[in-house]
C-alpha distance (Angstrom), angle and dihedral (degrees) to the residues before:
residue distance angle dihedral
X1 . . .
X2 3.82 . .
X3 3.79 91.8 .
X4 3.88 90.2 53.1
X5 3.84 92.0 51.0
X6 3.81 92.3 46.3
X7 3.86 89.8 53.0
X8 3.77 89.5 48.4
X9 3.85 89.3 53.0
X10 3.79 89.2 53.4
X11 3.81 90.3 47.7
X12 3.81 93.8 47.6
X13 3.85 89.3 48.9
X14 3.81 89.7 49.9
X15 3.75 97.7 50.3
X16 3.79 95.9 37.5
X17 3.79 99.8 -113.9
X18 3.78 96.5 157.4
X19 3.83 96.9 178.7
X20 3.79 91.7 51.6
X21 3.82 89.5 50.6
X22 3.83 90.0 52.0
X23 3.82 93.0 48.8
X24 3.81 93.3 48.5
X25 3.79 91.5 46.8
X26 3.86 89.8 50.5
X27 3.82 86.3 56.6
X28 3.86 90.0 58.7
X29 3.80 94.2 -112.2
X30 3.79 109.1 173.7
X31 3.77 103.4 -96.4
X32 3.80 92.0 -162.7
X33 3.80 97.1 47.6
X34 3.86 113.1 134.8
X35 3.74 130.3 -139.5
X36 3.87 106.1 -108.0
X37 3.86 91.1 -134.2
X38 3.83 104.4 46.2
X39 3.81 104.7 7.0
X40 3.76 94.3 -122.5
X41 3.77 119.1 155.3
X42 3.78 129.2 -154.4
X43 3.81 87.4 -98.9
X44 3.81 90.2 54.8
X45 3.82 89.8 56.9
X46 3.79 94.2 44.9
X47 3.77 90.1 53.1
X48 3.75 94.0 42.0
X49 3.84 90.8 54.6
X50 3.87 96.7 38.8
X51 3.79 93.9 -116.1
X52 3.80 96.9 156.8
X53 3.82 95.4 171.9
X54 3.78 91.1 52.5
X55 3.80 92.1 45.3
X56 3.83 91.1 53.1
X57 3.78 91.3 46.6
X58 3.85 91.5 51.9
X59 3.74 91.2 48.1
X60 3.78 92.6 52.2
X61 3.86 88.5 53.4
X62 3.75 93.6 53.8
X63 3.82 104.4 -85.0
X64 3.81 107.7 167.2
X65 3.82 109.3 -132.7
X66 3.89 89.1 -163.4
X67 3.80 96.2 63.4
X68 3.76 109.4 114.7
X69 3.80 129.0 -151.1
X70 3.76 121.0 -128.7
X71 3.80 91.6 -82.8
X72 3.82 89.3 57.4
X73 3.79 95.9 -105.8
X74 3.82 126.1 138.3
X75 3.81 120.8 -144.1
X76 3.78 92.7 -98.0
X77 3.84 91.5 49.3
X78 3.84 90.4 67.3
X79 3.77 97.4 46.0
X80 3.84 122.3 108.3
X81 3.81 93.5 175.9
X82 3.81 118.4 104.2
X83 3.87 93.5 -146.7
X84 3.78 90.4 55.8
X85 3.74 92.6 45.0
X86 3.79 90.2 50.8
X87 3.85 88.9 50.0
X88 3.75 89.7 58.2
X89 3.81 94.9 37.2
X90 3.79 93.6 -112.3
X91 3.79 133.0 137.5
X92 3.77 119.8 -112.3
X93 3.82 112.9 -81.6
X94 3.75 130.2 -148.6
X95 3.77 116.8 -97.3
X96 3.83 109.5 -94.6
X97 3.73 120.2 -115.9
X98 3.80 117.8 -93.8
X99 3.82 117.2 -99.7
X100 3.76 91.1 18.2
X101 3.79 90.4 135.2
X102 3.82 114.6 57.9
X103 3.80 95.2 -164.8
X104 3.83 113.6 67.9
X105 3.85 117.5 171.2
X106 3.78 115.4 -129.1
X107 3.84 92.9 -114.9
X108 3.83 92.4 64.6
X109 3.76 96.3 53.2
X110 3.79 108.4 104.7
X111 3.79 92.2 -28.8
X112 3.84 114.4 143.5
X113 3.82 124.1 -137.7
X114 3.81 115.9 -92.4
X115 3.82 93.4 36.6
X116 3.81 117.7 147.0
X117 3.77 128.6 -114.4
X118 3.77 122.1 -148.5
X119 3.78 107.4 -114.4
X120 3.75 97.6 148.9
X121 3.90 128.2 -102.2
X122 3.75 111.3 4.1
X123 3.81 142.6 113.3
X124 3.74 90.6 116.9
X125 3.73 124.2 157.4
X126 3.82 110.5 -73.9
X127 3.81 92.6 -130.5
X128 3.81 92.1 51.0
X129 3.75 88.6 47.0
X130 3.80 92.4 54.2
X131 3.76 91.9 48.2
X132 3.79 92.8 49.0
X133 3.82 96.5 50.5
X134 3.80 115.7 106.0
X135 3.79 122.3 -123.6
X136 3.83 88.5 -126.3
X137 3.82 89.6 82.3
X138 3.75 93.2 58.1
X139 3.79 135.9 77.7
X140 3.75 111.5 -97.8
X141 3.85 91.9 -115.6
X142 3.80 88.5 65.2
X143 3.78 97.5 53.1
X144 3.79 98.5 86.4
X145 3.78 119.3 116.0
X146 3.71 124.2 -132.7
X147 3.85 114.3 -136.9
X148 3.76 115.7 -149.3
X149 3.76 133.6 179.5
X150 3.82 116.1 -136.7
X151 3.83 138.9 175.2
X152 3.77 138.4 161.2
X153 3.80 115.7 -92.6
X154 3.81 111.9 -115.0
X155 3.77 94.8 10.4
X156 3.88 116.6 149.5
X157 3.86 86.2 -125.6
X158 3.81 106.6 67.4
X159 3.90 94.5 -170.5
X160 3.77 123.0 117.6
X161 3.82 124.9 -135.9
X162 3.79 123.7 -148.9
X163 3.77 121.7 -121.6
X164 3.83 128.1 -175.2
X165 3.77 124.9 -144.6
X166 3.82 124.7 178.9
X167 3.82 104.6 -116.0
X168 3.86 92.4 -129.7
X169 3.82 89.9 58.6
X170 3.84 94.1 48.2
X171 3.77 108.4 129.7
X172 3.81 131.7 133.5
X173 3.75 92.9 -105.6
X174 3.82 94.3 49.2
X175 3.86 90.5 48.1
X176 3.81 90.6 49.9
X177 3.81 92.5 47.3
X178 3.83 93.5 50.1
X179 3.85 93.2 44.2
X180 3.81 91.0 52.6
X181 3.74 92.3 47.9
X182 3.78 94.5 49.2
X183 3.82 95.8 42.6
X184 3.83 92.4 42.3
X185 3.78 97.2 -123.3
X186 3.82 133.9 119.7
X187 3.79 128.1 -111.0
X188 3.80 89.8 -120.1
X189 3.83 88.4 64.7
X190 3.78 94.8 55.7
X191 3.79 120.4 98.1
X192 3.84 96.7 176.1
X193 3.78 145.1 -32.7
X194 3.83 114.6 -118.1
X195 3.78 131.0 -161.0
X196 3.76 106.9 -141.1
X197 2.87 132.2 -78.6
X198 3.77 100.5 18.2
X199 3.82 117.0 -32.4
X200 3.79 122.7 115.3
X201 3.83 117.0 -144.9
X202 3.82 110.9 -139.1
X203 3.78 111.0 158.2
X204 3.78 145.4 12.6
X205 3.78 95.1 -85.8
X206 3.79 90.8 56.6
X207 3.83 90.1 52.0
X208 3.80 93.5 47.0
X209 3.80 89.4 60.3
X210 3.85 92.6 60.6
X211 3.79 117.9 117.6
X212 3.78 132.2 -146.9
X213 3.80 113.4 -73.3
X214 3.81 92.0 12.0
X215 3.75 110.1 165.8
X216 3.86 115.9 -124.4
X217 3.75 135.8 -179.3
X218 3.78 126.6 -155.6
X219 3.80 108.8 -144.3
X220 3.74 114.8 -152.6
X221 3.80 126.0 -148.1
X222 3.77 91.5 -119.1
X223 3.81 130.3 29.5
X224 3.79 113.9 -83.5
X225 3.80 93.8 -121.1
X226 3.85 90.8 55.6
X227 3.77 96.9 41.8
X228 3.79 129.4 95.6
X229 3.83 94.3 -144.6
X230 3.85 118.2 133.7
X231 3.82 95.6 -123.4
X232 3.78 109.6 133.6
X233 3.78 133.3 -173.0
X234 3.80 110.3 -65.5
X235 3.78 90.3 -120.9
X236 3.82 88.8 67.1
X237 3.77 95.0 51.4
X238 3.75 118.1 97.5
X239 3.74 125.6 -130.6
X240 3.74 96.0 12.0
X241 3.82 129.2 133.5
X242 3.80 110.6 -127.6
X243 3.83 118.6 -155.7
X244 3.76 119.0 -155.1
């Protein structure tokens, strides 16, 4: 079974199926496993096909860029793409001659980029996928949680509550989802999230710059007193940390 999943990881890396790669990596499939015929790894295929996003994902999950195939080539050695060469700090290389490699797996023959690999049930929301992934698939340096303090702007209750988000899962969508769950509101009610005193959060890069115990406000589309949301005074919420 392990060999089958390892081959699926190489196939997904080849065709650029990022979600399949993420799912397989979350199942602890060996990221450095080599094809028994040519010695290629998933990283070899990502570089061969110019899939920079996949290559970066594999590297974050421990792909060894020094592994050589059975011809003595590393992943960067076989790349003809400038973005991949820049990723590895290499100069552009000449395009390799056609038919240089005698062994070509079936999944590379006439398969376009962005194809999908059968890895079982999937196609879940990316935010839900991030929230569901275990820490065990990540390097220990990425396991720290970020503690943030949030409240609803204009609420009769001025207190903040603390939320924790693993730093590796820190995206705008994940932050929004957790804030809504903890404050008992819906995404459709939210106009924006603001870093106090006066900075609007708009994208993932904004969120990644947050520090521990940063104060945030969730601004609703209509005033709290006129809305029908289910947010109650923090004192009535269970399992919350109240800051005075």
